[in-house]
All heavy atoms as an XYZ file, in Angstrom:
841
protein
N     100.166    101.940    116.662
C     101.073    102.394    115.702
C     100.474    103.470    114.660
O      99.276    103.417    114.492
C     101.610    101.161    114.948
C     102.486    100.232    115.757
S     103.485     98.961    114.849
C     102.470     98.562    113.490
N     101.353    104.184    114.111
C     100.816    105.218    113.257
C     100.624    104.523    111.735
O     101.230    103.466    111.435
C     101.840    106.258    113.018
O     103.001    105.842    112.403
C     102.259    106.996    114.478
N      99.845    105.246    111.013
C      99.655    104.835    109.579
C     101.082    104.732    108.875
O     101.226    103.713    107.994
C      98.689    105.884    108.887
C      97.337    105.757    109.275
C      96.464    106.762    108.596
N      96.398    106.504    107.135
C      95.844    107.365    106.279
N      95.045    108.324    106.730
N      95.673    106.943    104.992
N     101.923    105.656    109.161
C     103.179    105.603    108.586
C     104.100    104.405    108.793
O     104.704    103.834    108.061
C     104.106    106.880    108.873
C     103.490    108.072    108.101
O     102.894    108.034    107.046
O     103.778    109.281    108.558
N     103.991    104.041    110.176
C     104.670    102.709    110.613
C     104.065    101.605    109.973
O     104.872    100.668    109.427
C     104.606    102.604    112.063
C     105.389    103.648    112.928
C     105.214    103.546    114.372
O     104.146    103.497    114.799
O     106.289    103.575    115.088
N     102.668    101.469    109.822
C     102.114    100.388    109.205
C     102.463    100.166    107.777
O     102.526     99.048    107.216
C     100.650    100.429    109.537
C     100.317    100.109    111.046
C      99.889     99.455    108.708
C      98.895    100.411    111.460
N     102.535    101.331    107.058
C     102.799    101.404    105.560
C     104.226    101.405    105.192
O     104.569    101.476    104.092
C     102.035    102.479    105.052
O     102.582    103.772    105.459
N     105.186    101.028    106.220
C     106.600    100.949    105.927
C     107.029     99.680    105.394
O     106.455     98.630    105.661
C     107.488    101.272    107.169
O     107.201    100.254    108.190
C     107.260    102.635    107.715
N     108.176     99.693    104.545
C     108.556     98.371    103.934
C     107.751     97.867    102.781
O     106.673     98.449    102.534
N     108.260     96.787    102.206
C     107.545     96.262    100.966
C     106.201     95.762    101.387
O     105.225     95.938    100.610
C     108.435     95.061    100.581
C     109.777     95.361    101.125
C     109.473     96.137    102.366
N     105.992     95.109    102.544
C     104.694     94.591    102.968
C     103.895     95.895    103.363
O     102.636     95.711    103.011
C     104.810     93.683    104.155
C     105.308     94.335    105.348
O     106.666     94.724    105.318
O     104.550     94.556    106.364
N     104.462     96.896    103.711
C     103.647     98.074    103.964
C     102.991     98.720    102.841
O     101.963     99.327    102.973
N     103.805     98.712    101.717
C     103.263     99.245    100.529
C     101.993     98.493    100.037
O     101.054     99.126     99.739
C     104.325     99.094     99.425
C     105.511    100.200     99.671
C     106.416     99.942     98.513
O     106.202     99.546     97.351
O     107.661    100.260     98.863
N     102.006     97.149    100.225
C     100.846     96.356     99.894
C      99.707     96.624    100.824
O      98.538     96.744    100.430
C     101.246     94.878     99.883
C      99.965     93.967     99.586
C     102.246     94.471     98.736
N     100.107     96.711    102.159
C      99.142     97.038    103.073
C      98.344     98.427    102.828
O      97.163     98.391    102.972
C      99.683     97.134    104.543
N      99.198     99.378    102.517
C      98.627    100.780    102.231
C      97.677    100.610    101.054
O      96.573    101.249    100.919
C      99.754    101.684    101.986
N      98.158     99.872    100.019
C      97.320     99.707     98.746
C      95.974     99.152     99.099
O      95.021     99.492     98.521
C      97.975     98.829     97.804
C      97.370     98.488     96.558
C      98.065     97.627     95.619
C      97.287     97.213     94.386
N      97.954     96.214     93.604
N      95.929     98.134    100.101
C      94.615     97.685    100.432
C      93.997     98.324    101.682
O      93.163     97.697    102.354
C      94.755     96.252    100.719
C      95.268     95.429     99.550
N      94.273     95.160     98.467
C      96.447     95.014     99.128
C      94.854     94.486     97.491
N      96.173     94.295     97.857
N      94.536     99.440    101.966
C      94.009    100.369    103.114
C      94.002     99.730    104.456
O      93.320     99.954    105.430
C      92.564    100.781    102.822
C      92.355    101.400    101.424
C      91.258    102.453    101.510
C      91.033    103.215    100.140
N      92.131    103.620     99.476
N      95.141     98.772    104.635
C      95.324     98.206    105.922
C      95.998     99.236    106.892
O      96.011     99.077    108.107
C      96.352     96.995    105.914
C      95.712     95.698    105.455
C      94.454     95.688    104.904
C      96.452     94.527    105.532
C      93.862     94.434    104.457
C      95.811     93.414    105.019
C      94.585     93.363    104.610
N      96.599    100.306    106.298
C      97.037    101.410    107.252
C      96.079    102.192    107.754
O      96.161    103.006    108.808
C      97.954    102.339    106.431
C      97.375    103.016    105.280
O      96.372    102.340    104.629
O      97.801    103.997    104.905
N      94.817    102.085    107.243
C      93.584    102.913    107.850
C      92.692    101.940    108.691
O      92.440    102.206    109.829
C      92.774    103.285    106.725
C      93.509    104.370    105.910
C      91.394    103.950    107.361
C      92.843    104.757    104.560
N      92.413    100.695    108.092
C      91.752     99.693    108.895
C      92.603     98.441    108.938
O      92.408     97.579    108.116
C      90.348     99.467    108.356
C      89.415    100.635    108.467
C      87.956    100.344    107.769
O      87.640     99.140    107.906
O      87.303    101.207    107.497
N      93.373     98.315    110.011
C      94.412     97.236    110.030
C      93.720     95.944    110.676
O      93.288     96.061    111.760
C      95.623     97.797    110.800
O      96.080     98.941    110.492
C      96.720     96.706    110.862
N      93.829     94.809    109.968
C      93.326     93.673    110.603
C      94.278     93.336    111.651
O      95.477     93.551    111.700
C      93.602     92.545    109.441
C      93.625     93.292    108.237
C      94.165     94.669    108.618
N      93.747     92.666    112.727
C      94.464     92.339    114.002
C      95.613     91.648    113.703
O      96.751     91.810    114.202
C      93.564     91.653    115.077
C      94.223     91.505    116.348
C      94.724     92.749    117.045
C      93.154     90.769    117.332
N      95.470     90.494    113.004
C      96.697     89.626    112.637
C      97.779     90.341    112.057
O      99.067     90.115    112.420
C      96.269     88.520    111.831
C      95.791     88.863    110.415
C      94.542     89.127    109.996
C      96.550     88.969    109.247
N      94.442     89.372    108.610
C      95.778     89.293    108.226
C      98.004     88.866    109.030
C      96.245     89.600    106.922
C      98.426     89.137    107.752
C      97.601     89.526    106.730
N      97.679     91.363    111.030
C      98.493     92.040    110.513
C      99.151     93.174    111.377
O     100.386     93.338    111.531
C      98.087     92.892    109.286
C      99.170     93.564    108.585
C     100.020     92.876    107.605
C      99.362     94.864    108.616
C     101.083     93.520    107.102
C     100.279     95.654    107.905
C     101.215     94.904    107.148
O     102.209     95.583    106.580
N      98.277     93.744    112.191
C      98.861     94.650    113.285
C      99.918     94.079    114.216
O     100.979     94.548    114.500
C      97.704     95.397    114.084
C      98.224     96.385    114.923
C      98.115     97.677    114.577
C      98.628     96.114    116.198
C      98.595     98.710    115.408
C      99.054     97.135    117.072
C      99.111     98.394    116.682
O      99.514     99.484    117.406
N      99.475     92.937    114.656
C     100.329     92.174    115.744
C     101.716     91.733    115.040
O     102.818     91.997    115.688
C      99.697     90.781    116.222
C      98.509     91.287    117.069
C     100.671     89.970    116.879
C      97.583     90.116    117.431
N     101.714     91.249    113.824
C     102.857     90.895    113.134
C     103.750     92.319    112.870
O     104.982     92.219    112.993
C     102.648     90.215    111.743
C     102.052     88.862    111.954
C     101.532     88.363    110.583
C     103.076     87.898    112.663
N     103.119     93.331    112.428
C     103.884     94.483    112.068
C     104.350     95.122    113.289
O     105.542     95.650    113.253
C     102.952     95.529    111.259
C     103.604     96.762    110.495
C     104.499     96.155    109.502
C     105.112     97.485    108.780
N     105.627     97.148    107.461
N     103.492     95.191    114.345
C     104.076     95.721    115.672
C     105.345     95.036    116.171
O     106.223     95.611    116.547
C     102.962     95.619    116.676
C     103.387     96.065    117.971
C     102.347     95.842    119.118
O     101.942     94.761    119.255
O     101.916     96.746    119.817
N     105.370     93.782    116.082
C     106.490     92.910    116.353
C     107.793     93.300    115.601
O     108.826     93.449    116.048
C     106.219     91.425    116.287
N     107.439     93.488    114.164
C     108.601     93.891    113.343
C     109.191     95.170    113.649
O     110.306     95.456    113.714
C     108.092     93.672    111.894
C     109.238     93.991    110.847
C     108.766     93.602    109.422
C     109.770     93.966    108.465
N     109.354     93.701    107.108
N     108.220     96.229    113.820
C     108.649     97.626    113.984
C     109.238     97.784    115.312
O     110.236     98.516    115.455
C     107.410     98.565    113.613
C     106.956     98.457    112.242
C     107.764     99.907    114.095
C     107.868     99.008    111.220
N     108.626     97.324    116.360
C     108.886     97.679    117.708
C     110.030     96.743    118.253
O     110.870     97.219    119.217
C     107.755     97.655    118.658
C     106.529     98.374    118.209
C     106.885     99.950    118.358
C     105.588    100.702    118.010
N     105.892    102.048    118.038
N     110.167     95.525    117.723
C     111.167     94.488    118.346
C     111.834     93.812    117.308
O     112.303     92.686    117.466
C     110.397     93.565    119.228
C     109.817     94.242    120.492
O     110.339     95.006    121.158
N     108.379     94.086    120.635
N     112.023     94.366    116.051
C     112.827     93.751    114.954
C     112.247     92.312    114.744
O     113.123     91.512    114.223
C     114.319     93.753    115.289
C     114.925     95.107    115.341
C     114.572     95.870    116.645
O     114.729     95.217    117.769
N     114.239     97.161    116.508
N     111.051     92.002    114.923
C     110.510     90.746    114.625
C     110.970     89.633    115.653
O     110.632     88.378    115.454
N     111.522     89.942    116.882
C     112.197     88.999    117.606
C     111.179     88.641    118.725
O     111.375     87.475    119.291
C     113.480     89.421    118.271
C     114.593     89.681    117.251
C     114.975     88.484    116.568
O     115.257     87.481    117.161
N     114.965     88.523    115.253
N     110.305     89.451    119.015
C     109.206     89.158    119.987
C     107.971     90.083    119.704
O     108.051     91.041    119.049
C     109.826     89.366    121.447
C     110.391     90.800    121.677
C     110.978     90.866    123.090
N     112.101     89.970    123.290
C     113.410     90.284    122.892
N     113.751     91.344    122.254
N     114.366     89.353    123.090
N     106.925     89.706    120.376
C     105.680     90.415    120.217
C     105.801     91.805    120.799
O     106.518     92.124    121.696
C     104.594     89.730    120.955
C     104.186     88.351    120.288
C     103.137     87.734    121.187
C     103.575     88.416    118.910
N     104.893     92.657    120.304
C     104.866     94.097    120.855
C     103.773     94.003    121.922
O     103.285     92.996    122.483
N     103.321     95.231    122.418
C     102.424     95.456    123.410
C     101.163     94.692    123.238
O     100.494     94.099    124.119
C     102.169     96.932    123.849
C     103.452     97.402    124.456
C     103.126     98.914    124.810
O     102.359     99.646    124.211
N     103.716     99.430    126.032
N     100.488     94.952    121.982
C      99.154     94.401    121.747
C      99.262     92.931    121.643
O      98.394     92.219    122.235
C      98.618     95.080    120.447
C      97.376     94.283    120.024
C      98.328     96.515    120.576
N     100.254     92.329    120.905
C     100.309     90.851    120.818
C     100.579     90.282    122.046
O     100.035     89.241    122.385
N     101.500     90.879    122.785
C     101.814     90.316    124.221
C     100.582     90.300    125.077
O     100.365     89.279    125.795
C     102.885     91.042    124.911
O     104.112     90.957    124.073
N      99.868     91.368    125.190
C      98.633     91.472    125.996
C      97.596     90.461    125.557
O      97.029     89.690    126.428
C      98.038     92.822    125.787
C      96.739     93.099    126.523
C      96.974     93.172    128.084
N      95.777     93.406    128.851
C      95.458     94.511    129.335
N      96.252     95.528    129.454
N      94.428     94.550    130.193
N      97.434     90.195    124.294
C      96.495     89.237    123.802
C      96.872     87.788    124.248
O      96.107     87.002    124.785
C      96.128     89.321    122.318
C      95.555     90.655    122.048
C      95.502     88.134    121.812
C      95.380     90.958    120.575
N      98.062     87.515    123.988
C      98.659     86.179    124.371
C      98.585     85.991    125.942
O      98.070     84.891    126.369
C     100.181     86.092    124.052
C     100.848     84.659    124.229
C     100.170     83.628    123.438
C     102.253     84.856    123.982
N      98.916     86.922    126.691
C      98.841     86.755    128.207
C      97.334     86.553    128.661
O      97.104     85.765    129.371
C      99.365     88.034    128.862
N      96.486     87.355    128.060
C      95.029     87.243    128.547
C      94.502     85.913    127.942
O      93.654     85.249    128.732
C      94.201     88.355    127.846
C      94.468     89.691    128.541
C      93.627     90.800    128.154
O      92.674     90.565    127.477
O      93.958     91.981    128.540
N      94.981     85.297    126.963
C      94.484     83.994    126.365
C      95.047     82.910    127.517
O      94.220     82.095    127.926
C      95.052     83.586    125.036
C      94.722     82.133    124.626
C      94.305     84.408    124.073
N      96.251     83.007    127.943
C      96.648     82.009    128.882
C      95.968     82.212    130.122
O      95.544     81.163    130.825
C      98.183     82.290    129.140
C      99.194     81.528    128.050
C     100.079     82.244    127.304
C      98.920     80.225    127.708
C     100.841     81.723    126.349
C      99.724     79.612    126.810
C     100.664     80.423    126.136
N      95.827     83.373    130.585
C      95.025     83.570    131.952
C      93.638     82.997    131.738
O      93.153     82.369    132.619
C      94.987     85.007    132.376
C      94.156     85.235    133.534
C      96.448     85.474    132.665
N      92.961     83.248    130.666
C      91.671     82.713    130.368
C      91.585     81.271    130.350
O      90.585     80.603    130.900
N      92.628     80.627    129.846
C      92.663     79.251    129.818
C      92.844     78.666    131.191
O      92.048     77.550    131.628
C      93.865     78.695    128.882
C      93.666     78.897    127.433
C      94.941     78.560    126.722
C      92.554     78.043    126.942
N      93.591     79.239    131.967
C      93.874     78.804    133.355
C      92.625     79.064    134.124
O      92.141     78.192    135.088
C      94.942     79.703    134.041
C      96.383     79.185    133.564
C      97.368     80.162    134.140
C      96.621     77.742    133.852
N      91.843     80.162    133.905
C      90.625     80.450    134.738
C      89.536     79.498    134.327
O      88.788     79.117    135.163
C      90.131     81.785    134.439
C      91.138     82.905    135.055
C      90.685     84.229    134.727
O      90.036     84.581    133.749
O      91.074     85.173    135.506
N      89.486     78.923    133.112
C      88.347     78.141    132.724
C      88.710     76.623    132.952
O      87.885     75.789    132.750
C      88.041     78.415    131.193
C      87.469     79.668    130.940
C      86.183     80.011    131.713
O      85.444     79.027    131.786
O      86.016     81.041    132.290
N      89.988     76.315    133.108
C      90.336     74.931    133.333
C      90.042     74.417    134.711
O      90.674     74.921    135.657
C      91.859     74.656    133.021
C      92.289     73.276    133.102
O      91.571     72.425    133.529
O      93.546     73.042    132.869
N      89.105     73.567    134.946
C      88.780     73.031    136.308
C      89.786     72.305    136.922
O      89.853     72.133    138.235
C      87.515     72.256    136.206
O      87.728     71.148    135.463
N      90.935     71.956    136.255
C      92.025     71.246    136.765
C      93.259     72.249    137.097
O      94.214     71.675    137.622
C      92.554     70.030    135.968
C      91.424     69.015    136.044
O      90.834     68.664    136.829
N      91.192     68.497    134.719
N      93.155     73.436    136.804
C      94.250     74.321    136.852
C      94.493     74.796    138.321
O      93.579     74.590    139.098
C      94.087     75.605    136.159
O      93.276     76.595    136.584
N      95.626     75.213    138.683
C      95.823     75.679    140.005
C      95.007     76.668    140.596
O      94.678     76.878    141.754
C      97.494     75.825    140.220
C      97.838     77.187    139.619
C      97.780     78.325    140.167
C      98.383     77.091    138.353
C      98.252     79.612    139.515
C      98.784     78.165    137.721
C      98.807     79.465    138.199
N      94.506     77.520    139.510
C      93.617     78.573    139.891
C      92.239     78.080    140.409
O      91.661     78.707    141.301
C      93.455     79.612    138.721
C      94.571     80.432    138.370
C      94.214     81.255    137.100
C      95.023     81.302    139.515
N      91.783     76.947    139.774
C      90.571     76.396    140.289
C      90.709     75.482    141.397
O      89.813     75.618    142.366
C      90.011     75.545    139.073
N      91.739     74.718    141.519
C      91.983     73.758    142.708
C      92.361     74.565    143.867
O      92.184     74.016    145.050
C      92.925     72.713    142.308
O      94.238     73.185    141.880
C      92.356     71.882    141.169
N      93.245     75.604    143.810
C      93.746     76.361    144.959
C      93.852     77.804    144.611
O      94.980     78.290    144.462
C      95.046     75.736    145.456
C      95.604     76.273    146.690
O      94.848     77.011    147.328
O      96.667     75.882    147.154
N      92.637     78.489    144.597
C      92.699     79.977    144.249
C      93.513     80.809    145.102
O      93.874     81.915    144.608
C      91.230     80.306    144.107
C      90.498     79.302    144.871
C      91.328     78.037    144.932
N      93.824     80.407    146.321
C      94.574     81.299    147.281
C      96.011     80.987    147.204
O      96.823     81.575    147.907
C      94.084     81.039    148.668
C      92.576     81.635    148.874
O      92.311     82.566    148.191
O      91.921     80.874    149.684
N      96.508     80.107    146.287
C      97.931     79.742    146.210
C      98.711     80.894    145.772
O      98.341     81.835    145.015
C      98.050     78.580    145.161
C      99.560     78.258    144.930
C     100.208     77.366    145.728
C     100.452     78.836    143.955
N     101.437     77.320    145.033
C     101.583     78.252    144.068
C     100.240     79.745    142.816
C     102.753     78.359    143.211
C     101.336     80.006    141.973
C     102.577     79.436    142.280
N      99.895     81.062    146.419
C     100.744     82.151    146.088
C     102.187     81.481    146.035
O     102.561     80.585    146.809
C     100.916     83.327    147.126
C      99.577     84.009    147.210
C      99.227     84.912    146.033
N      98.015     85.647    146.048
C      96.865     85.141    145.481
N      96.749     83.993    144.932
N      95.787     85.870    145.730
N     103.012     81.931    145.004
C     104.412     81.428    144.985
C     105.184     81.560    146.294
O     105.010     82.565    146.987
C     105.113     82.198    143.947
C     103.971     82.836    143.219
C     102.807     82.942    144.044
N     105.943     80.527    146.681
C     106.825     80.721    147.890
C     108.162     80.781    147.646
O     109.194     80.790    148.546
C     106.558     79.497    148.733
O     106.864     78.288    148.026
C     105.095     79.509    149.229
N     108.621     80.914    146.263
C     110.011     81.205    145.823
C     110.472     82.582    146.242
O     109.569     83.383    146.394
C     110.120     80.941    144.315
C     109.720     79.483    143.884
C     109.663     79.489    142.370
C     110.617     78.405    144.417
N     111.837     82.670    146.278
C     112.312     83.945    146.646
C     112.111     84.986    145.624
O     112.064     84.708    144.475
C     113.799     83.795    146.802
C     114.109     82.544    146.024
C     112.832     81.606    146.134
N     111.750     86.272    146.090
C     111.350     87.317    145.268
C     112.149     88.600    145.552
O     112.522     88.752    146.786
C     109.859     87.622    145.214
N     112.473     89.372    144.623
C     113.115     90.709    144.933
C     112.307     91.567    145.835
O     112.860     92.112    146.881
C     113.211     91.466    143.552
C     114.297     92.631    143.827
C     114.531     93.184    142.416
O     114.879     92.399    141.459
O     114.531     94.440    142.333
N     111.041     91.564    145.722
C     110.135     92.327    146.688
C     109.374     91.269    147.473
O     108.493     90.865    146.773
C     109.261     93.340    146.012
C     110.146     94.308    145.332
O     110.913     94.813    145.775
N     109.705     94.740    144.010
N     109.661     91.025    148.692
C     108.765     89.872    149.364
C     107.333     90.180    149.302
O     106.852     91.312    149.358
C     109.319     90.191    150.824
C     110.660     90.632    150.653
C     110.579     91.586    149.485
N     106.535     89.164    149.106
C     105.194     89.253    149.073
C     104.683     89.367    147.521
O     103.530     89.340    147.290
N     105.639     89.554    146.546
C     105.255     89.583    145.234
C     106.150     88.512    144.518
O     107.127     88.037    145.151
C     105.645     90.975    144.676
O     107.077     91.123    144.573
C     104.891     92.142    145.314
N     105.728     88.120    143.340
C     106.485     87.268    142.524
C     106.170     87.482    141.110
O     105.070     87.358    140.565
C     106.138     85.776    142.872
C     107.202     84.753    142.294
C     108.346     84.597    143.046
C     106.978     84.138    141.176
C     109.359     83.701    142.353
C     107.873     83.308    140.538
C     108.998     83.039    141.196
N     107.129     87.881    140.399
C     107.025     88.355    138.948
C     107.685     87.352    138.049
O     108.362     86.525    138.552
C     107.605     89.731    138.794
O     108.922     89.692    138.923
C     106.881     90.908    139.785
N     107.517     87.621    136.677
C     108.091     86.795    135.767
C     109.756     86.981    135.875
O     110.515     86.042    135.657
C     107.641     87.080    134.314
C     108.172     85.990    133.352
C     107.993     88.381    133.840
C     107.540     84.644    133.450
N     110.115     88.201    136.208
C     111.585     88.420    136.319
C     112.046     87.553    137.522
O     113.147     86.926    137.456
C     111.988     89.906    136.665
C     113.345     90.168    137.029
C     111.540     90.809    135.425
N     111.362     87.377    138.595
C     111.744     86.552    139.735
C     111.885     85.141    139.140
O     112.829     84.384    139.552
C     110.777     86.605    140.893
C     110.722     88.051    141.548
O     111.849     88.618    141.751
O     109.618     88.500    141.781
N     110.950     84.691    138.464
C     110.934     83.361    137.959
C     112.160     83.129    137.199
O     112.887     81.988    137.201
C     109.694     82.956    137.175
C     109.620     81.628    136.491
C     109.558     80.556    137.568
C     108.307     81.574    135.645
N     112.386     84.018    136.147
C     113.648     83.863    135.280
C     114.873     83.814    136.032
O     115.851     83.169    135.789
C     113.591     84.905    134.214
C     112.474     84.849    133.108
C     112.651     86.157    132.255
C     112.615     83.547    132.365
N     115.067     84.683    137.143
C     116.194     84.658    137.990
C     116.267     83.419    138.779
O     117.466     82.817    138.824
C     116.064     85.811    138.968
C     116.471     87.240    138.460
C     116.363     88.233    139.342
C     116.703     89.634    138.744
N     116.526     90.708    139.711
N     115.153     82.872    139.162
C     115.117     81.590    139.948
C     115.743     80.406    139.093
O     116.416     79.598    139.468
C     113.784     81.297    140.334
C     113.673     79.951    141.094
C     114.033     79.916    142.530
C     113.161     78.923    140.607
C     114.182     78.693    143.216
C     112.949     77.625    141.343
C     113.547     77.583    142.702
N     115.279     80.323    137.838
C     115.697     79.189    136.917
C     117.110     79.572    136.219
O     117.679     78.654    135.653
C     114.630     78.879    135.834
C     113.457     78.422    136.468
C     114.393     80.168    134.866
N     117.603     80.847    136.441
C     118.958     81.101    135.982
C     118.850     81.408    134.515
O     119.899     81.325    133.781
N     117.760     81.834    133.901
C     117.669     82.157    132.530
C     117.138     83.629    132.216
O     115.877     83.734    132.251
C     116.811     81.090    131.954
C     116.678     81.183    130.402
C     118.065     81.031    129.670
O     118.684     80.040    129.548
O     118.572     82.089    129.246
N     118.005     84.513    132.237
C     117.541     85.804    132.031
C     117.098     86.120    130.665
O     116.116     86.964    130.478
C     118.718     86.825    132.443
C     119.010     86.599    133.995
C     118.296     88.321    132.306
C     117.861     86.865    134.921
N     117.604     85.476    129.672
C     117.304     85.659    128.308
C     116.887     84.367    127.781
O     117.628     83.649    127.145
C     118.503     86.112    127.507
C     118.195     86.541    126.061
O     117.022     86.332    125.654
N     119.223     86.940    125.260
N     115.503     84.049    127.855
C     114.956     82.817    127.562
C     114.991     82.424    126.044
O     115.005     81.231    125.686
C     113.528     82.773    127.981
C     113.167     84.225    128.128
C     114.540     84.916    128.404
N     115.118     83.485    125.282
C     115.149     83.269    123.857
C     116.648     83.044    123.270
O     116.911     82.785    122.152
C     114.440     84.136    122.913
C     115.185     85.547    123.037
C     112.982     84.284    123.220
C     114.575     86.681    122.114
N     117.697     83.264    124.151
C     119.092     83.219    123.741
C     119.525     84.288    123.030
O     118.968     85.276    122.817
N     120.800     84.251    122.736
C     121.429     85.310    122.034
C     120.974     85.321    120.564
O     120.983     84.280    119.849
C     122.985     85.172    122.082
C     123.548     85.293    123.463
O     122.902     86.206    124.293
O     124.594     84.735    123.866
N     120.633     86.610    120.151
C     120.238     86.730    118.645
C     121.273     87.430    118.041
O     121.689     88.533    118.353
C     118.781     87.362    118.713
C     118.413     87.644    117.321
C     117.866     86.770    119.609
N     121.640     86.937    116.876
C     122.653     87.551    116.030
C     121.913     88.733    115.254
O     120.984     88.557    114.618
C     123.089     86.678    114.992
C     124.179     85.644    115.548
C     124.779     84.723    114.600
C     125.808     83.795    114.960
N     126.396     82.934    114.166
N     122.490     89.815    115.419
C     121.893     91.074    114.563
C     122.460     91.166    113.260
O     123.699     90.944    113.135
C     122.246     92.373    115.422
C     121.660     92.360    116.905
C     120.198     92.551    116.791
O     119.573     93.119    116.098
N     119.655     91.807    117.827
N     121.632     91.443    112.309
C     122.026     91.591    110.951
C     122.782     92.877    110.818
O     122.460     93.937    111.487
C     120.904     91.595    109.975
C     120.163     90.212    109.919
C     118.994     90.125    109.112
O     119.017     90.942    108.069
O     118.064     89.318    109.162
N     123.782     92.922    109.960
C     124.559     94.113    109.791
C     123.911     95.032    108.798
O     123.420     94.698    107.730
C     126.000     93.896    109.360
O     126.653     92.788    109.909
């Protein structure tokens, strides 16, 4: 994100005062990115990437996870592109395209 994006809004004024727009702490960047890019409803690219990598790391390090017990396992559920299985395929399979539900937009 740009310095201007980071320093927007009331919190951004405080951030700029403390030079967070120049050297942004990761926790603030993740929260501000979610607010700017997704109206605070979901994480942005950086926050999503970190979260996903943490989950994968946990699965890789857990000796009881399916990655450790059966590393060649692949989903057998129906997929839009045979031989692949994405999160979109999983959401379609469970019938939940919007897992966070309808969000009321402020006027």
